[in-house]
DRENTORTOR-202337 format. One line per field, with one value per residue: x, z, y of N, C-alpha, C in turn. Coordinates in steps of 0.05 Angstrom, whole numbers, plus 5000, padded with zeros to 4 digits. Layout:
<atoms>
n_xx <- X;...
n_zz <- Z;...
n_yy <- Y;...
ca_xx <- X;...
ca_zz <- Z;...
ca_yy <- Y;...
c_xx <- X;...
c_zz <- Z;...
c_yy <- Y;...
</atoms>
This chain:
<atoms>
n_xx <- 7726;7717;7657;7655;7613;7590;7625;7646;7631;7680;7709;7743;7782;7810;7768;7767;7788;7737;7696;7644;7638;7591;7552;7502;7470;7508;7539;7542;7566;7548;7502;7516;7555;7524;7488;7523;7541;7493;7480;7526;7522;7473;7482;7527;7507;7465;7496;7527;7487;7465;7508;7512;7463;7470;7503;7471;7433;7464;7475;7520;7562;7596;7620;7676;7739;7742;7689;7679;7716;7699;7649;7664;7692;7650;7622;7659;7660;7609;7616;7656;7627;7588;7617;7623;7571;7570;7607;7579;7554;7592;7609;7632;7643;7633;7661;7719;7720;7668;7656;7653;7711;7715;7683;7711;7755;7731;7713;7762;7781;7745;7753;7805;7800;7770;7808;7844;7817;7804;7839;7824;7772;7790;7836;7814;7776;7807;7836;7796;7781;7830;7836;7793;7811;7851;7820;7794;7831;7879;7911;7951;8000;8040;8076;8070;8022;8003;8044;8044;7994;7998;8041;8017;7978;8008;8043;8007;7983;8027;8038;7990;7986;8031;8016;7972;7994;8027;7990;7964;8005;8019;8029;8064;8054;7996;7949;7958;7945;7891;7889;7924;7949;7973;8036;8088;8106;8095;8088;8092;8032;8004;8038;8039;7986;7984;8021;7995;7949;7973;7993;7945;7922;7960;7957;7903;7901;7934;7903;7860;7881;7902;7863;7843;7887;7894;7846;7853;7886;7855;7818;7760;7694;7688;7647;7631;7680;7685;7641;7654;7701;7680;7654;7697;7721;7695;7726;7750;7722;7737;7791;7785;7759;7799;7839;7815;7811;7865;7878;7846;7869;7921;7906;7885;7926;7957;7919;7888;7835;7806;7757;7720;7747;7751;7701;7696;7739;7723;7677;7698;7731;7693;7666;7706;7715;7664;7661;7701;7677;7632;7656;7682;7638;7614;7626;7592;7541;7516;7504;7470;7429;7410;7390;7354;7321;7286;7255;7232;7203;7168;7140;7115;7083;7050;7024;6995;6963;6932;6907;6878;6845;6815;6789;6758;6725;6696;6669;6637;6605;6579;6551;6517;6487;6460;6430;6398;6360;6290
n_zz <- 2753;2822;2857;2916;2950;2948;2972;3017;3087;3136;3196;3251;3270;3257;3263;3315;3302;3272;3286;3264;3239;3266;3248;3254;3300;3347;3402;3465;3518;3530;3559;3613;3621;3611;3654;3697;3687;3693;3747;3770;3757;3782;3838;3851;3840;3878;3925;3920;3918;3969;3999;3985;4004;4058;4068;4055;4094;4121;4082;4052;4082;4114;4076;4040;4005;3996;3987;3940;3903;3903;3879;3827;3812;3809;3765;3724;3726;3707;3654;3638;3642;3603;3557;3558;3546;3494;3470;3462;3413;3378;3384;3433;3482;3450;3414;3374;3323;3308;3299;3254;3219;3211;3253;3298;3295;3306;3357;3384;3384;3418;3465;3476;3488;3534;3566;3573;3601;3646;3689;3712;3743;3778;3805;3827;3861;3899;3917;3941;3984;4013;4026;4058;4101;4119;4141;4182;4214;4220;4259;4260;4218;4211;4231;4226;4202;4173;4136;4110;4085;4052;4020;3993;3964;3928;3903;3877;3843;3809;3786;3758;3722;3691;3671;3640;3600;3577;3554;3518;3482;3465;3417;3356;3291;3324;3306;3302;3349;3348;3299;3282;3234;3211;3194;3242;3311;3379;3450;3501;3519;3550;3592;3617;3634;3671;3710;3727;3750;3792;3822;3836;3870;3913;3931;3945;3987;4024;4032;4056;4104;4131;4158;4196;4228;4249;4278;4317;4354;4376;4431;4451;4463;4458;4426;4392;4366;4340;4305;4272;4250;4220;4181;4152;4138;4095;4052;4038;3997;3953;3950;3938;3887;3856;3858;3831;3781;3769;3764;3719;3680;3676;3660;3609;3581;3538;3502;3439;3432;3435;3436;3464;3513;3532;3553;3599;3630;3632;3664;3715;3723;3726;3771;3809;3809;3824;3875;3901;3903;3934;3982;3996;4007;4050;4105;4110;4111;4163;4181;4140;4148;4199;4188;4146;4149;4196;4178;4132;4155;4188;4148;4122;4163;4171;4121;4121;4165;4148;4105;4130;4163;4123;4100;4142;4149;4101;4106;4151;4132;4092;4121;4151;4109;4092;4137;4140;4101;4083
n_yy <- 7630;7620;7629;7664;7666;7617;7584;7533;7537;7549;7526;7559;7527;7464;7406;7355;7286;7248;7283;7324;7389;7436;7486;7505;7491;7487;7451;7485;7527;7576;7590;7582;7622;7668;7665;7671;7723;7753;7742;7764;7819;7831;7818;7850;7901;7905;7904;7951;7990;7982;7998;8052;8068;8063;8106;8148;8173;8211;8245;8230;8248;8219;8188;8161;8155;8101;8087;8115;8094;8041;8047;8064;8019;7983;8005;7996;7941;7930;7948;7912;7864;7874;7868;7813;7796;7815;7782;7736;7739;7724;7672;7655;7605;7564;7509;7519;7496;7496;7548;7600;7625;7684;7702;7687;7720;7770;7758;7751;7803;7830;7801;7814;7869;7863;7837;7878;7919;7892;7897;7944;7944;7904;7924;7972;7951;7924;7967;7998;7965;7964;8018;8023;7991;8024;8066;8040;8010;8038;8085;8121;8151;8111;8052;7979;7959;8004;8013;7964;7963;8008;7991;7948;7976;8009;7973;7939;7976;7991;7941;7927;7968;7958;7908;7922;7955;7916;7882;7915;7926;7875;7849;7860;7876;7907;7884;7830;7808;7792;7767;7717;7703;7746;7774;7781;7792;7767;7773;7722;7710;7673;7659;7709;7715;7673;7691;7737;7714;7686;7729;7753;7714;7714;7768;7770;7734;7760;7807;7783;7762;7806;7842;7805;7795;7846;7852;7815;7840;7880;7908;7884;7858;7786;7763;7806;7815;7766;7768;7812;7791;7748;7777;7800;7753;7734;7743;7697;7673;7704;7691;7637;7639;7664;7626;7583;7608;7613;7558;7545;7577;7555;7504;7512;7534;7515;7502;7507;7520;7572;7601;7569;7561;7613;7626;7595;7614;7667;7664;7654;7699;7739;7722;7728;7784;7802;7780;7809;7861;7851;7835;7882;7914;7890;7907;7951;7932;7919;7972;7988;7952;7966;8016;8011;7964;7969;8014;7992;7950;7979;8007;7964;7945;7989;7990;7941;7950;7994;7969;7928;7959;7985;7942;7923;7967;7968;7920;7931;7973;7946;7908;7941;7962;7917;7904;7948;7942;7936
ca_xx <- 7731;7698;7641;7662;7589;7583;7647;7637;7638;7703;7713;7769;7801;7802;7755;7781;7781;7710;7677;7635;7631;7563;7550;7474;7462;7530;7540;7551;7564;7541;7482;7529;7567;7503;7478;7544;7541;7469;7484;7547;7511;7452;7493;7544;7490;7452;7516;7535;7464;7463;7530;7504;7440;7481;7514;7451;7421;7482;7481;7547;7582;7615;7631;7704;7750;7736;7663;7680;7731;7682;7628;7676;7698;7625;7616;7678;7651;7587;7628;7669;7606;7575;7634;7617;7547;7576;7621;7560;7547;7614;7617;7644;7630;7630;7687;7727;7714;7640;7653;7666;7736;7712;7671;7732;7771;7716;7713;7788;7783;7729;7766;7829;7791;7763;7832;7858;7802;7801;7855;7811;7755;7805;7852;7797;7763;7827;7843;7774;7783;7854;7830;7775;7828;7864;7801;7785;7852;7903;7906;7973;8014;8065;8070;8071;7997;8001;8063;8036;7972;8009;8056;7998;7965;8025;8053;7986;7980;8049;8036;7967;7993;8049;8001;7955;8011;8037;7968;7959;8027;8027;8038;8073;8034;7975;7928;7965;7931;7866;7892;7951;7960;7987;8064;8097;8115;8079;8099;8078;8010;7995;8054;8030;7961;7990;8034;7974;7932;7988;7994;7918;7919;7977;7946;7877;7907;7944;7880;7843;7895;7909;7844;7840;7909;7889;7825;7864;7899;7836;7805;7731;7681;7694;7625;7633;7704;7679;7623;7670;7719;7665;7649;7721;7729;7682;7747;7758;7711;7754;7815;7776;7754;7824;7853;7802;7819;7893;7877;7836;7889;7942;7894;7879;7949;7967;7896;7881;7806;7803;7729;7708;7761;7747;7677;7702;7756;7706;7659;7713;7740;7670;7661;7727;7710;7640;7668;7715;7659;7615;7672;7687;7614;7604;7626;7571;7515;7503;7492;7447;7407;7399;7376;7333;7302;7264;7237;7216;7184;7147;7124;7098;7062;7031;7008;6976;6944;6913;6892;6860;6824;6798;6773;6738;6706;6678;6651;6618;6586;6563;6532;6496;6469;6442;6412;6380;6340;6264
ca_zz <- 2780;2841;2872;2944;2966;2948;2985;3042;3112;3149;3224;3257;3279;3247;3283;3322;3285;3276;3293;3242;3248;3267;3248;3257;3329;3360;3431;3475;3546;3533;3580;3639;3622;3614;3681;3715;3682;3705;3776;3777;3756;3802;3865;3855;3841;3904;3945;3917;3926;3998;4010;3981;4022;4085;4070;4047;4115;4128;4056;4044;4098;4123;4053;4037;3980;3993;3975;3912;3886;3900;3859;3800;3806;3800;3738;3706;3725;3688;3627;3632;3637;3577;3536;3558;3530;3466;3460;3455;3385;3361;3388;3458;3494;3429;3404;3351;3297;3303;3297;3229;3224;3215;3279;3318;3294;3321;3385;3395;3388;3443;3488;3482;3502;3561;3581;3579;3621;3669;3712;3724;3766;3797;3822;3842;3883;3920;3928;3959;4009;4028;4037;4081;4123;4130;4157;4205;4231;4222;4275;4256;4192;4217;4240;4206;4188;4155;4114;4094;4067;4031;4002;3975;3945;3907;3887;3859;3822;3790;3772;3739;3700;3674;3657;3620;3577;3564;3538;3496;3462;3465;3390;3336;3295;3343;3293;3305;3374;3341;3273;3282;3207;3204;3201;3264;3335;3403;3475;3510;3535;3569;3616;3629;3649;3695;3730;3737;3767;3817;3837;3848;3893;3935;3943;3958;4013;4042;4039;4075;4130;4144;4179;4218;4246;4263;4297;4340;4373;4387;4456;4448;4470;4439;4407;4372;4350;4323;4284;4253;4237;4200;4158;4135;4129;4069;4032;4030;3970;3932;3947;3924;3858;3843;3856;3809;3757;3763;3754;3692;3662;3671;3646;3581;3571;3513;3485;3418;3430;3450;3439;3486;3539;3542;3568;3626;3645;3637;3687;3740;3727;3735;3799;3826;3811;3840;3903;3912;3909;3956;4007;4003;4017;4073;4130;4111;4113;4189;4182;4121;4161;4221;4177;4125;4156;4213;4162;4115;4172;4196;4125;4117;4184;4164;4098;4129;4183;4131;4089;4148;4170;4100;4096;4164;4144;4079;4117;4169;4115;4078;4141;4156;4086;4091;4160;4136;4081;4095
ca_yy <- 7640;7609;7649;7661;7662;7588;7569;7520;7551;7536;7533;7572;7507;7437;7390;7330;7264;7237;7304;7340;7416;7442;7515;7512;7489;7474;7450;7511;7533;7604;7594;7585;7648;7688;7663;7683;7752;7764;7741;7783;7846;7834;7818;7873;7924;7906;7911;7979;8006;7980;8014;8080;8073;8066;8132;8168;8189;8233;8259;8221;8263;8199;8173;8165;8146;8073;8086;8125;8074;8018;8054;8064;7991;7971;8014;7982;7913;7930;7950;7886;7844;7880;7855;7785;7792;7820;7759;7715;7742;7715;7644;7647;7582;7543;7500;7535;7483;7502;7577;7611;7640;7713;7707;7684;7745;7790;7750;7757;7832;7837;7788;7830;7893;7855;7832;7903;7934;7874;7907;7968;7936;7888;7941;7990;7936;7920;7994;8005;7949;7972;8045;8018;7982;8048;8080;8024;7999;8054;8109;8140;8146;8096;8025;7957;7958;8026;8009;7940;7971;8026;7975;7933;7995;8019;7951;7930;7996;7988;7916;7927;7987;7943;7887;7935;7962;7892;7871;7934;7923;7847;7841;7880;7897;7901;7867;7802;7798;7778;7753;7705;7699;7771;7771;7798;7778;7772;7762;7698;7720;7653;7663;7734;7709;7656;7708;7754;7698;7681;7754;7756;7695;7723;7793;7764;7721;7782;7824;7767;7758;7831;7851;7786;7800;7871;7848;7799;7858;7899;7901;7885;7832;7764;7759;7827;7809;7743;7777;7828;7772;7733;7795;7801;7726;7728;7745;7670;7668;7717;7674;7612;7644;7670;7600;7569;7622;7605;7531;7544;7589;7535;7481;7519;7550;7504;7495;7527;7524;7597;7610;7554;7566;7640;7626;7584;7634;7691;7659;7657;7726;7755;7714;7740;7813;7806;7773;7832;7883;7842;7836;7910;7926;7876;7922;7971;7919;7923;7999;7988;7936;7982;8040;8005;7943;7980;8030;7975;7936;7998;8012;7941;7944;8010;7981;7920;7962;8009;7950;7914;7978;7990;7918;7922;7988;7959;7899;7944;7987;7926;7897;7961;7964;7894;7906;7970;7936;7928
c_xx <- 7709;7683;7645;7637;7580;7605;7637;7647;7660;7704;7740;7790;7792;7789;7771;7772;7753;7689;7670;7628;7601;7560;7521;7466;7484;7527;7553;7549;7559;7521;7495;7542;7547;7492;7498;7543;7517;7471;7505;7537;7491;7464;7510;7528;7476;7472;7523;7511;7460;7485;7523;7481;7449;7493;7494;7440;7438;7490;7511;7569;7603;7626;7661;7713;7745;7709;7664;7694;7714;7660;7640;7684;7673;7618;7634;7671;7628;7597;7641;7648;7591;7591;7629;7592;7552;7591;7603;7552;7568;7625;7631;7629;7625;7657;7693;7721;7685;7635;7667;7690;7732;7700;7693;7750;7757;7716;7740;7792;7769;7743;7791;7822;7784;7787;7846;7843;7798;7815;7841;7793;7770;7821;7835;7783;7783;7835;7821;7776;7807;7850;7811;7791;7842;7845;7795;7808;7876;7896;7928;7987;8041;8056;8069;8046;7995;8019;8056;8013;7981;8025;8039;7985;7983;8038;8032;7982;8002;8046;8014;7971;8011;8035;7984;7971;8021;8015;7961;7980;8037;8038;8046;8072;8011;7954;7933;7953;7907;7867;7920;7964;7976;8017;8071;8105;8097;8094;8083;8056;8001;8011;8046;8004;7966;8003;8013;7956;7947;7989;7966;7914;7935;7965;7919;7882;7917;7921;7862;7855;7898;7889;7841;7863;7905;7867;7834;7876;7880;7824;7775;7720;7685;7673;7626;7658;7699;7661;7637;7689;7705;7659;7674;7730;7715;7703;7757;7746;7727;7780;7808;7773;7780;7841;7842;7810;7847;7894;7868;7855;7911;7931;7891;7903;7957;7944;7891;7852;7798;7774;7715;7721;7755;7721;7681;7718;7740;7687;7673;7724;7717;7663;7681;7721;7685;7646;7683;7697;7641;7631;7677;7662;7604;7605;7604;7543;7502;7490;7468;7423;7394;7382;7352;7312;7280;7244;7220;7195;7161;7128;7105;7075;7041;7013;6987;6955;6922;6895;6871;6837;6805;6779;6751;6716;6686;6659;6629;6597;6568;6542;6510;6476;6449;6421;6391;6358;6314;6259
c_zz <- 2799;2855;2902;2961;2967;2962;3011;3067;3126;3178;3228;3265;3267;3269;3291;3304;3293;3284;3269;3251;3246;3269;3253;3286;3344;3390;3443;3505;3551;3555;3608;3642;3626;3642;3701;3712;3696;3736;3785;3778;3778;3830;3870;3856;3867;3926;3944;3926;3956;4011;4008;4000;4050;4090;4067;4070;4123;4104;4048;4059;4108;4101;4050;4010;3975;3980;3945;3894;3883;3879;3831;3793;3797;3772;3718;3704;3706;3659;3619;3626;3611;3554;3535;3543;3500;3453;3451;3425;3367;3369;3413;3471;3475;3419;3377;3324;3289;3300;3271;3236;3228;3243;3301;3319;3310;3351;3398;3400;3414;3467;3496;3496;3530;3578;3590;3602;3647;3694;3726;3747;3787;3816;3839;3865;3906;3933;3948;3985;4026;4040;4061;4105;4136;4149;4183;4225;4236;4237;4271;4230;4197;4227;4218;4190;4166;4131;4097;4075;4045;4011;3982;3955;3922;3890;3868;3836;3800;3773;3751;3717;3681;3658;3634;3596;3562;3546;3514;3474;3461;3439;3373;3308;3314;3332;3297;3331;3367;3314;3272;3255;3198;3212;3224;3288;3359;3427;3482;3529;3556;3595;3632;3645;3674;3717;3743;3757;3793;3834;3850;3872;3917;3948;3956;3985;4033;4051;4058;4103;4145;4164;4202;4238;4262;4285;4322;4362;4386;4413;4453;4456;4449;4418;4384;4354;4331;4299;4263;4237;4215;4176;4140;4124;4103;4046;4023;4002;3948;3928;3931;3894;3843;3840;3832;3782;3749;3752;3725;3672;3656;3654;3616;3568;3543;3494;3464;3416;3446;3455;3461;3513;3550;3558;3596;3642;3651;3661;3713;3744;3737;3764;3818;3830;3828;3870;3916;3920;3933;3982;4015;4015;4043;4099;4132;4114;4140;4191;4163;4134;4183;4211;4161;4135;4175;4197;4144;4131;4180;4172;4119;4138;4179;4141;4106;4148;4168;4115;4106;4157;4148;4096;4117;4159;4122;4089;4134;4153;4101;4096;4147;4133;4085;4113;4156;4116;4094;4093
c_yy <- 7631;7632;7644;7657;7633;7571;7557;7536;7535;7545;7545;7552;7480;7421;7366;7307;7253;7257;7320;7368;7421;7473;7524;7513;7475;7471;7475;7512;7563;7609;7597;7612;7670;7688;7676;7714;7765;7764;7761;7811;7851;7836;7843;7899;7927;7915;7940;7997;8005;7997;8044;8087;8077;8093;8155;8185;8213;8249;8254;8236;8244;8181;8180;8154;8116;8069;8094;8105;8049;8023;8053;8035;7976;7979;7999;7953;7910;7931;7924;7864;7848;7868;7825;7779;7796;7796;7737;7716;7729;7688;7637;7624;7560;7535;7513;7522;7486;7532;7586;7628;7670;7720;7705;7709;7767;7784;7756;7786;7840;7825;7804;7856;7886;7850;7858;7918;7917;7885;7930;7960;7920;7905;7960;7976;7932;7946;8002;7991;7958;8000;8042;8008;8005;8063;8066;8018;8017;8080;8130;8132;8133;8068;8004;7955;7979;8021;7984;7948;7989;8010;7959;7951;8001;7996;7940;7950;7993;7963;7917;7947;7973;7922;7899;7943;7938;7880;7889;7930;7894;7838;7865;7867;7888;7882;7837;7790;7782;7764;7742;7702;7724;7767;7790;7781;7786;7761;7738;7707;7699;7655;7688;7730;7692;7673;7726;7739;7691;7706;7759;7739;7706;7748;7788;7751;7742;7800;7809;7766;7784;7840;7832;7789;7825;7868;7832;7817;7878;7889;7906;7859;7811;7761;7780;7822;7786;7751;7793;7810;7757;7751;7796;7774;7718;7731;7718;7663;7680;7701;7649;7617;7650;7645;7584;7582;7614;7576;7529;7556;7569;7512;7487;7533;7541;7496;7516;7534;7549;7605;7595;7560;7594;7642;7617;7603;7659;7687;7664;7684;7744;7748;7727;7770;7819;7801;7796;7855;7876;7844;7864;7923;7913;7892;7943;7959;7922;7951;8000;7974;7953;8005;8032;7985;7954;7997;8013;7960;7954;8005;7989;7939;7965;8002;7961;7931;7978;7990;7936;7933;7983;7966;7917;7944;7980;7938;7911;7958;7968;7914;7916;7964;7941;7896;7928;7965;7928;7898
</atoms>
């Protein structure tokens, strides 16, 4: 009987012709994914803290559901990013022929969990932005703007609930999601991801256009209208990231190299989620600037004044001491 401990290590996928599997130091794009995750957490955390700081002087009296949903979206983004770091232990960003088969099974489990919870930060971010639009642009519970925003809120909710259930029950038995060798059946998840990416692009475009159309109708000085328009126009980045995500999903739809492809797709999903949080927080930045920057400047001026006074005092005392010597 062959000792299984002496059996040669096998990759989860046969290597291409002329390629030798490398299980010791394989080529990897994990560094790029880690960098994106760190930037995502850092930028989103700064934006949320700035948003909370803008509400702090009034003890959150002017905080609304858009602030609360944005905060929960940020927490769920942190959880989503944590799964990305966990995936590094099991070969994400490495070609599957360089990843041991047991590691790919574990990787597939974590990726499936990430796919399921992905809808949470995505929907909450969009919900926060749409609730913010209600606060800013809607003066009565009627009209085209009100019904458009309400339609986007509820249609997105219905869609992401449906997607979440579809991913939870994608295979029967469920184990087949991460272990294709198990007998059973699965829905076509690639088509599901493509549809989700298309929906994201469409809703991101609508969320981008909606405030610009509302601002066009407002009576205010041109310079102020332009400044506010530029704030909301940052939504272009969310549209851009969702389009890139769609392109990558289509590009890798028929590729069996799941461990490598998941890293590329993961970079763009994190970028999209982060962009949504940044865009939702942008309207609070002017208030944060007005409240925080003067205080910080005054604090720095006070520090340098005290430091300069202390230095001059020491020099004066030193000079007196020298002059007082016989």
